[in-house]
N, C-alpha and C positions, 0 to 999 in steps of 0.2 A: 553391292552394285552388282545388277545381271550384267553378265556380259554376253550372252546369244539367248536366242528364243529359238526352239524346235517346234513349230505349228503345226501338226498333222491335223488336215480334214478327211474322217471317215465319211467319202462322199454317200450321201443319204442315209446316214445313220441318225433317223431322227430318233423322238422320246417322248412321243405322245401328241397328240393333233392340239394346233393355237386355237386361242378364244374366237378369233376370224375363221378357223376352217370351215364354218359353213359356207361362206361365200366362193370357197375351193371345191365345195362337194367333199371335202375330207373328214366331215366330224366323224371320228371312230377310229381313224389311222392311228395306230400305235406300231412304228416298226421295231424297235427294239422289245416293246412290250409283248408283240404278237410273237416276234420268233421265239423268245423265251417262254411264253405260254404252251405254243406250238410244237417246238422241237427241243427245247430247253438248250441253256448256255453253260458251257463250261470257260469262263471265264476270269480265273481265280486273280490274275492280276489287275485287270481293270475293276474288277470287285474289291480287292483290298483298298485301291485307289479311293472308291466311295461311287461308283455306277451305280449300285443298289439304294445309295442314299438319295439320289437324284428323284428318283420315280421308282414306285411301285413295279419289281421285274421280278417274277416268279424264279424262284431258284436263288435268287441275289439279295437277301436280306439286309438291310441298313447293318452297316459296320459300325460297332461302339466308337472304334478308334479308327481312321482312315489313312492312308499313306498320300494322299494328296489334297488339294483343295476341289471343291465339286462344287457344280450348281448347273444351271439351266439358262437358254437364253431364248426370246421370243423375236420373229423377225416383223422388222416395221415396213419395209419394202415391199411393194406390192408387186407379187410373184410368187414363185417357189420354184426357180430353177437354179440352176450353177452359176451362172453369171450374177443374176440378182444377191442370193446368198453370198458369195465370195465377195462381191464389192461390198455388202454390207458389214462383211468383218471388218474390212479395210478403211471403212467409215464412210463409204458413199451410200446414202440411202436414196433409193428411188421412190419418186412421189406418185408415178405412173408407170404400170406395168408394161414392160416392153410388149411389142405387138404379137398376137397368135393369131394362126389361121387356122382353125378347127373345120372350115371347109376347103382347104387348100388356098394356093395361092392364086390372085386373082388372074384373070387371062391378060392384064397388061403387064404384069409383073413377068408371068411365064413368057410373055412374045420379047419383052426387053430383054430378057436374059437368052433365049435362043437366038435372036439378032446378035446380040454382044459376042456370044459363044459359037455361032455357028451349029450348034447341034441341036437337034431333037430331043425332047424330053418324053418320061412315062411315068405312069403313078400321080404327082401333086395331091397327094393325099396326107392325112394322119395315120401313121401306119407303125408297126413296131418294125424296127431294123433287120432282124433276123428273118421276119415273114415278109417282108416286102421283095428283098434278093431273092427268096425261093419264089415267090409269085411271079416276079418278072423279069429273072435272070436270064431266062432263056432268051426272051424278047429283046432284053438288052445286048447280048452277046450276039445276035442275029442282024439287029440294026444298028449297034452303037449309040441308040440313045442311052442320054443320061437318067439314070431313076432320081426322081426327085419326091422327098418326103418331109413331113413335118411331125410334130407331136404337141401336147400341152405346153411345150417351152415355147419359146421364141426361138425356133430354130430353123434352118434352110438347111437340109441336109441332103448331100449328092451323092450317090450310091454308085459304083463303078467298077467293073472287073479290070483286075490289073493288068490282065494280059489282053484287053480290048480297049481300055483306057489307060496309059501309061501315067503312072503317079504325077509326074511334074506338069502333065495336062491336067488331070484332075484336079490339082492346086490350083493351077492358071485359073480353070473354071470359079474353082472357089472364090479367089480373089476379084473376079470379076462379078459374083454374086456381092460380096462384100462391099463393093464400091455403090450396087445399086441398093441394098436393103439396109431398113433399121433394126433388123431382127438382131436379139442377143449375139446371136453366133450363126455363124455358116461352119457348117461341118462336112469334111471330106469324109467319106466312106468306103473305102475301097476293100474289095472283098476276090476269092478265088472260088474254084471248083466248076462243076459242070453238072449239066443237066439236070436242074431242081435241086441240087446238092452243095449248094455253096454256103461259105462263111466269110464271116468279116476278118480281116487283118489287122495286124496292130499297128499298120500304117496310117490311122486314123489321124486328121490332124485338125484344130478349130481355128475358125476366125473370129475373134471378136469385135464388140465396137470398143472405143477407147475410151479408159474410165478417164475421172476427173484427178485432179491432185489428192493422194490418200496417204496410208500408214507407209505402203511401199517407197513412193517417191521423196516421203520426209526422212524416211529412214538412210536412203541413199546419199540425200542431200547433205545428212550428216556426217557423212564420210564412213559410214558402216556398211556392211555387207549386205546384199537381199539375195538370196539363192530361190530360185523355184526347182521344185520336184514334180515330175509328172507335168499333167495340163495346167498346172498353175499357171507358165509363162502366159499361155495362149489365153487363158481366160481374163488379164489384163493386158490383153496385144501387147506383151514384151514391154510393158511400161512401167517402170520400177526396180529393175533387175541389176545385180551386178554379176549373175552366173545363173545358168539354168541348164537343167538335163531334164529330156523327154524319158519316160518310162514304159514299159509295155504292160506291166503288171502289178499288182499289188507287193510279190515277192521283189521287183528289181525298185519299185519306190522304196520300200523297206530297207534294201541293201543301200541304195543312194543315201538314203538319209542317216544310215550309219556310217557310211562312209565321207560325207561333210563332217559329220559332229565328230570325228576324229581328227579333221585337219583346224588348222588354226586360224579359222575366219572369225569374225566377231559382227554381231547383228541378228537377222532373221533367215533360219532355215524353215521354207513353206512349202509343205508337200500337200498331195492331194493322192489320195488312192481313191483309185477309180473302180474298180473290181466290184466293189459292193452294190453301186448303183447300174453299171454297165451291164454286167453278167449276170445279177441275180436280183435287184430289184425289180428294173423293167421286166425281166423274164419271169417275174413273179416265181422266182425257184428259193423257197424257203431254207430246203437244206445246204444248198450250195450258199448262199446268204450266212446262214448259222456257221458254216464250216469256214467261211472267210473270216468272220469273226475272231473266230475260236483261233486260227493262224495267226492272226494280226496280235490275238493276246500272249500265245505263244513267243513270238518275235519279240514282244514289248521288254521283257527282260535286257536283250542284247542292245535295245535302243537305248534304255536308261544305263547299262552300262558304259555306253560311249560317251555319257554326257559328262561334263567338268563340274568343278564344285560351284560355279556362277553361272550356269545353265540352267534353264526351264524348261518344261516340256508342256505343251498346251494340247491336248485332244478334243477335237468338237467334228463338228458337222456342217452343212451349208443347207440343208432342207430334209424332208424323208422320202423313203419308197417304200412302203410297209409292202412284202411282197405277199402278205394274205388279203390285202385291201382289193376294193374292186377296180377295175382298170388295169393298165400297165404304165401310169404316169406317177411323177414326182407326187408327194403330198404335202400338204402344209402344216409343220410340226415343229415344236420346240428343240430346239438341238442341245444335247450334253454338252458340258465343259467340265474337262481334270485337269487341273496344273501340277504337275511334279517337279520336284527339284529339290535339292540338299537344304537351300534358303527358302522353301515354302512351308508356311505355316498350313496343317491341314484342316482348312476350316471350311464351314458351309459358306459359301459367297452369294447363296441367295437365287431369288429368280432374277435375271437381266431383262431389262424392257427391251434391248435391242442387242442385235449380233454385233453390233459396232464397239459394245463396250469392250469385247476381246481386244481390237484394234487398240482402241484408246488405252487399253492397260499396257499393251505391248509397247506403245509409243512411250509411255511415262516412265516404265521398266528400260529401255534401252536408251531412252534420249535424255535421262535425266531432266524429264520436264517437271513443271509446277503439276500438283493433281490436278486432274480433270474430271467435267463432271460426267459419270458413266465408269470411270476406271475404279477398278478392284484392286489396285497394286498395294494401296496401303492397308489391305485386308489381309493379303498372302504374306506379306514381306516382314 
């Protein structure tokens, strides 16, 4: 019997473009492959688990014997953002993509938002978050108008200087936008600094649509723990958790995961490590991305050492964000799956036709349910 699952999402660590990547302009994207090709990857622990067995990766040849089960999965839901990927992992597949705004938000949307908040706005376009605060930061500071921007994802992002717009006010404006809009996420993007030298702070907050019943709600209905670490709680709008903690970066996310593993909880520990995506993928920082992967791999033995005999660890992703691909947006890619634990058979679980196979497997293992279509539990136990 499996007592506990630690599910760690390496945000945006895709492993090669999907068969439908053409629909998203992403044919040729390969986050892990291109990092390995262009910068090299020194990740011996994930290599031993079988990462190089999932897909060709330069410098990571397939292992004859692995320490974990391994495979990859394709996304069925329409879209390639955080919400879509995480929701599908938990069993909710979106037949229609969440709305995006490649030309900015309509006049009606902006007028309604400005009327409800009493605030003027700047920007209203697709933009890099770090670029737009330096482009419009001075005007924002002098006028108090909110900086509004979006991306290829279904997001309405509000940037404001913490000394100009107090955090509680920024969060309230986000709540107003959440009530008005059907986007996947409304995101508070506070920043600090002065005169064209601005930088975002760690006080980001996400306001997501509320998901349907899923793996998380069924786990807590069974009486087990469901613990969210990082932005996980926000991605599911706080639905389906018995405990949660926010984190500022990957280091803190790893630390908190180890901390919860050392406790006597039972059920799911669900972690998102956001730096890969937020700091390095979107900014097309190849070396930073590589270094973050190597740092996680260095910390991996601490995570596995904190596991009990009846625990399992699943390492996966939610989409891609190839740092040498065109643009600055997510990429439609397969996600890797590594499953480690003392009770796990180190087998090839193959190609999974949906991210939801991960959640289905977790439910079968934790809830002692009858085998379900898509579950790979019987392959690994």
